[in-house]
mmCIF file of the C-alpha atoms, coordinates in Angstrom:
data_MODEL
# 
_entry.id   MODEL 
# 
loop_
_atom_site.group_PDB 
_atom_site.id 
_atom_site.type_symbol 
_atom_site.label_atom_id 
_atom_site.label_alt_id 
_atom_site.label_comp_id 
_atom_site.label_asym_id 
_atom_site.label_entity_id 
_atom_site.label_seq_id 
_atom_site.pdbx_PDB_ins_code 
_atom_site.Cartn_x 
_atom_site.Cartn_y 
_atom_site.Cartn_z 
_atom_site.occupancy 
_atom_site.B_iso_or_equiv 
_atom_site.pdbx_formal_charge 
_atom_site.auth_seq_id 
_atom_site.auth_comp_id 
_atom_site.auth_asym_id 
_atom_site.auth_atom_id 
_atom_site.pdbx_PDB_model_num 
ATOM 1  C CA . MET A 1 1  ? -44.875 65.824 -43.865 1.00 0.00 ? 1  MET A CA 1 
ATOM 2  C CA . THR A 1 2  ? -43.417 68.263 -41.358 1.00 0.00 ? 2  THR A CA 1 
ATOM 3  C CA . ALA A 1 3  ? -46.921 69.511 -40.607 1.00 0.00 ? 3  ALA A CA 1 
ATOM 4  C CA . ASN A 1 4  ? -48.006 65.904 -40.043 1.00 0.00 ? 4  ASN A CA 1 
ATOM 5  C CA . ARG A 1 5  ? -45.189 65.367 -37.532 1.00 0.00 ? 5  ARG A CA 1 
ATOM 6  C CA . ASP A 1 6  ? -46.092 68.604 -35.761 1.00 0.00 ? 6  ASP A CA 1 
ATOM 7  C CA . GLN A 1 7  ? -49.733 67.559 -35.493 1.00 0.00 ? 7  GLN A CA 1 
ATOM 8  C CA . ALA A 1 8  ? -48.712 64.091 -34.266 1.00 0.00 ? 8  ALA A CA 1 
ATOM 9  C CA . ILE A 1 9  ? -46.507 65.585 -31.548 1.00 0.00 ? 9  ILE A CA 1 
ATOM 10 C CA . TRP A 1 10 ? -49.254 67.942 -30.361 1.00 0.00 ? 10 TRP A CA 1 
ATOM 11 C CA . ALA A 1 11 ? -51.803 65.114 -30.365 1.00 0.00 ? 11 ALA A CA 1 
ATOM 12 C CA . ALA A 1 12 ? -49.449 62.884 -28.356 1.00 0.00 ? 12 ALA A CA 1 
ATOM 13 C CA . ALA A 1 13 ? -48.786 65.702 -25.868 1.00 0.00 ? 13 ALA A CA 1 
ATOM 14 C CA . GLN A 1 14 ? -52.532 66.056 -25.333 1.00 0.00 ? 14 GLN A CA 1 
ATOM 15 C CA . GLY A 1 15 ? -53.071 62.292 -25.087 1.00 0.00 ? 15 GLY A CA 1 
ATOM 16 C CA . LYS A 1 16 ? -55.073 62.183 -28.335 1.00 0.00 ? 16 LYS A CA 1 
ATOM 17 C CA . PRO A 1 17 ? -54.656 59.546 -31.059 1.00 0.00 ? 17 PRO A CA 1 
ATOM 18 C CA . PHE A 1 18 ? -53.189 60.513 -34.426 1.00 0.00 ? 18 PHE A CA 1 
ATOM 19 C CA . ASP A 1 19 ? -52.849 58.184 -37.417 1.00 0.00 ? 19 ASP A CA 1 
ATOM 20 C CA . LEU A 1 20 ? -49.525 59.286 -38.858 1.00 0.00 ? 20 LEU A CA 1 
ATOM 21 C CA . ALA A 1 21 ? -49.518 56.641 -41.608 1.00 0.00 ? 21 ALA A CA 1 
ATOM 22 C CA . ALA A 1 22 ? -52.932 57.815 -42.856 1.00 0.00 ? 22 ALA A CA 1 
ATOM 23 C CA . ALA A 1 23 ? -51.801 61.454 -42.789 1.00 0.00 ? 23 ALA A CA 1 
ATOM 24 C CA . ASP A 1 24 ? -48.590 60.603 -44.681 1.00 0.00 ? 24 ASP A CA 1 
ATOM 25 C CA . ALA A 1 25 ? -50.557 58.645 -47.306 1.00 0.00 ? 25 ALA A CA 1 
ATOM 26 C CA . LYS A 1 26 ? -52.378 61.877 -48.231 1.00 0.00 ? 26 LYS A CA 1 
ATOM 27 C CA . THR A 1 27 ? -49.155 63.735 -49.067 1.00 0.00 ? 27 THR A CA 1 
ATOM 28 C CA . THR A 1 28 ? -47.821 64.062 -52.595 1.00 0.00 ? 28 THR A CA 1 
ATOM 29 C CA . PRO A 1 29 ? -44.476 62.535 -53.598 1.00 0.00 ? 29 PRO A CA 1 
ATOM 30 C CA . LEU A 1 30 ? -41.515 64.879 -53.397 1.00 0.00 ? 30 LEU A CA 1 
ATOM 31 C CA . PRO A 1 31 ? -40.283 66.150 -56.777 1.00 0.00 ? 31 PRO A CA 1 
ATOM 32 C CA . LYS A 1 32 ? -36.941 64.954 -58.078 1.00 0.00 ? 32 LYS A CA 1 
ATOM 33 C CA . ILE A 1 33 ? -34.299 67.656 -57.580 1.00 0.00 ? 33 ILE A CA 1 
ATOM 34 C CA . LYS A 1 34 ? -31.945 68.371 -60.467 1.00 0.00 ? 34 LYS A CA 1 
ATOM 35 C CA . THR A 1 35 ? -28.341 68.909 -59.522 1.00 0.00 ? 35 THR A CA 1 
ATOM 36 C CA . ASN A 1 36 ? -25.421 70.441 -61.328 1.00 0.00 ? 36 ASN A CA 1 
ATOM 37 C CA . TYR A 1 37 ? -22.961 68.179 -59.486 1.00 0.00 ? 37 TYR A CA 1 
ATOM 38 C CA . ARG A 1 38 ? -21.106 65.828 -61.790 1.00 0.00 ? 38 ARG A CA 1 
ATOM 39 C CA . PRO A 1 39 ? -18.865 63.217 -60.158 1.00 0.00 ? 39 PRO A CA 1 
ATOM 40 C CA . SER A 1 40 ? -15.323 63.418 -61.513 1.00 0.00 ? 40 SER A CA 1 
ATOM 41 C CA . HIS A 1 41 ? -11.736 63.042 -60.393 1.00 0.00 ? 41 HIS A CA 1 
ATOM 42 C CA . LYS A 1 42 ? -11.619 66.783 -59.693 1.00 0.00 ? 42 LYS A CA 1 
ATOM 43 C CA . ASN A 1 43 ? -14.825 66.777 -57.585 1.00 0.00 ? 43 ASN A CA 1 
ATOM 44 C CA . GLY A 1 44 ? -14.047 63.565 -55.732 1.00 0.00 ? 44 GLY A CA 1 
ATOM 45 C CA . THR A 1 45 ? -16.376 60.777 -54.735 1.00 0.00 ? 45 THR A CA 1 
ATOM 46 C CA . THR A 1 46 ? -19.788 60.930 -53.077 1.00 0.00 ? 46 THR A CA 1 
ATOM 47 C CA . LYS A 1 47 ? -18.911 58.048 -50.715 1.00 0.00 ? 47 LYS A CA 1 
ATOM 48 C CA . TYR A 1 48 ? -19.158 59.066 -47.038 1.00 0.00 ? 48 TYR A CA 1 
ATOM 49 C CA . LEU A 1 49 ? -16.068 58.061 -45.050 1.00 0.00 ? 49 LEU A CA 1 
ATOM 50 C CA . TYR A 1 50 ? -15.992 57.329 -41.304 1.00 0.00 ? 50 TYR A CA 1 
ATOM 51 C CA . GLY A 1 51 ? -13.251 57.765 -38.700 1.00 0.00 ? 51 GLY A CA 1 
ATOM 52 C CA . ALA A 1 52 ? -9.806  56.485 -39.601 1.00 0.00 ? 52 ALA A CA 1 
ATOM 53 C CA . GLU A 1 53 ? -10.808 55.960 -43.234 1.00 0.00 ? 53 GLU A CA 1 
ATOM 54 C CA . ALA A 1 54 ? -11.775 59.647 -43.496 1.00 0.00 ? 54 ALA A CA 1 
ATOM 55 C CA . LEU A 1 55 ? -8.575  60.797 -41.775 1.00 0.00 ? 55 LEU A CA 1 
ATOM 56 C CA . ALA A 1 56 ? -6.465  58.644 -44.088 1.00 0.00 ? 56 ALA A CA 1 
ATOM 57 C CA . SER A 1 57 ? -8.027  60.365 -47.103 1.00 0.00 ? 57 SER A CA 1 
ATOM 58 C CA . PHE A 1 58 ? -6.855  63.850 -46.004 1.00 0.00 ? 58 PHE A CA 1 
ATOM 59 C CA . THR A 1 59 ? -3.716  65.292 -47.500 1.00 0.00 ? 59 THR A CA 1 
ATOM 60 C CA . THR A 1 60 ? -2.013  67.885 -45.304 1.00 0.00 ? 60 THR A CA 1 
ATOM 61 C CA . SER A 1 61 ? 1.555   69.053 -44.923 1.00 0.00 ? 61 SER A CA 1 
ATOM 62 C CA . GLY A 1 62 ? 2.981   69.216 -41.414 1.00 0.00 ? 62 GLY A CA 1 
ATOM 63 C CA . VAL A 1 63 ? -0.412  69.135 -39.677 1.00 0.00 ? 63 VAL A CA 1 
ATOM 64 C CA . GLN A 1 64 ? -1.673  66.293 -37.516 1.00 0.00 ? 64 GLN A CA 1 
ATOM 65 C CA . ASN A 1 65 ? -5.353  65.483 -38.044 1.00 0.00 ? 65 ASN A CA 1 
ATOM 66 C CA . GLN A 1 66 ? -7.352  64.500 -34.976 1.00 0.00 ? 66 GLN A CA 1 
ATOM 67 C CA . PRO A 1 67 ? -11.121 64.048 -35.129 1.00 0.00 ? 67 PRO A CA 1 
ATOM 68 C CA . LEU A 1 68 ? -13.092 66.392 -32.917 1.00 0.00 ? 68 LEU A CA 1 
ATOM 69 C CA . CYS A 1 69 ? -16.046 64.045 -32.865 1.00 0.00 ? 69 CYS A CA 1 
ATOM 70 C CA . LEU A 1 70 ? -16.705 60.813 -34.699 1.00 0.00 ? 70 LEU A CA 1 
ATOM 71 C CA . ARG A 1 71 ? -20.313 60.113 -35.635 1.00 0.00 ? 71 ARG A CA 1 
ATOM 72 C CA . LYS A 1 72 ? -20.153 56.532 -34.369 1.00 0.00 ? 72 LYS A CA 1 
ATOM 73 C CA . ARG A 1 73 ? -19.156 57.732 -30.879 1.00 0.00 ? 73 ARG A CA 1 
ATOM 74 C CA . ILE A 1 74 ? -22.224 59.918 -30.376 1.00 0.00 ? 74 ILE A CA 1 
ATOM 75 C CA . PRO A 1 75 ? -24.700 58.207 -28.008 1.00 0.00 ? 75 PRO A CA 1 
ATOM 76 C CA . GLN A 1 76 ? -28.211 57.596 -29.241 1.00 0.00 ? 76 GLN A CA 1 
ATOM 77 C CA . PRO A 1 77 ? -31.023 59.672 -27.681 1.00 0.00 ? 77 PRO A CA 1 
ATOM 78 C CA . GLY A 1 78 ? -32.337 57.949 -24.582 1.00 0.00 ? 78 GLY A CA 1 
ATOM 79 C CA . GLN A 1 79 ? -29.062 56.074 -24.088 1.00 0.00 ? 79 GLN A CA 1 
ATOM 80 C CA . PRO A 1 80 ? -26.807 58.488 -22.197 1.00 0.00 ? 80 PRO A CA 1 
ATOM 81 C CA . SER A 1 81 ? -23.143 57.669 -21.859 1.00 0.00 ? 81 SER A CA 1 
ATOM 82 C CA . PRO A 1 82 ? -21.597 57.422 -18.364 1.00 0.00 ? 82 PRO A CA 1 
ATOM 83 C CA . ASN A 1 83 ? -20.127 60.935 -18.836 1.00 0.00 ? 83 ASN A CA 1 
ATOM 84 C CA . HIS A 1 84 ? -23.653 62.381 -18.881 1.00 0.00 ? 84 HIS A CA 1 
ATOM 85 C CA . LEU A 1 85 ? -24.378 60.847 -15.457 1.00 0.00 ? 85 LEU A CA 1 
ATOM 86 C CA . ARG A 1 86 ? -21.586 62.657 -13.611 1.00 0.00 ? 86 ARG A CA 1 
ATOM 87 C CA . GLN A 1 87 ? -22.533 65.583 -11.425 1.00 0.00 ? 87 GLN A CA 1 
# 
């Protein structure tokens, strides 16, 4: 599928059409990956936590946790924040 995306990008850059859905339909399904991870109390949960919920789950002694960057604060591509417009 990566090769399909590469070909689609090059075709778009050259102004040529490329049927991505047709190219993807010709690919084989990805194999199921076996894992040795077993959820348990020792290993913790697989639930992804955001922001304050993630910070509340940390256990530290005498250290204040402050997020460097929260995923929900990152602007989407093509939608710059006002900070990006400063010169």
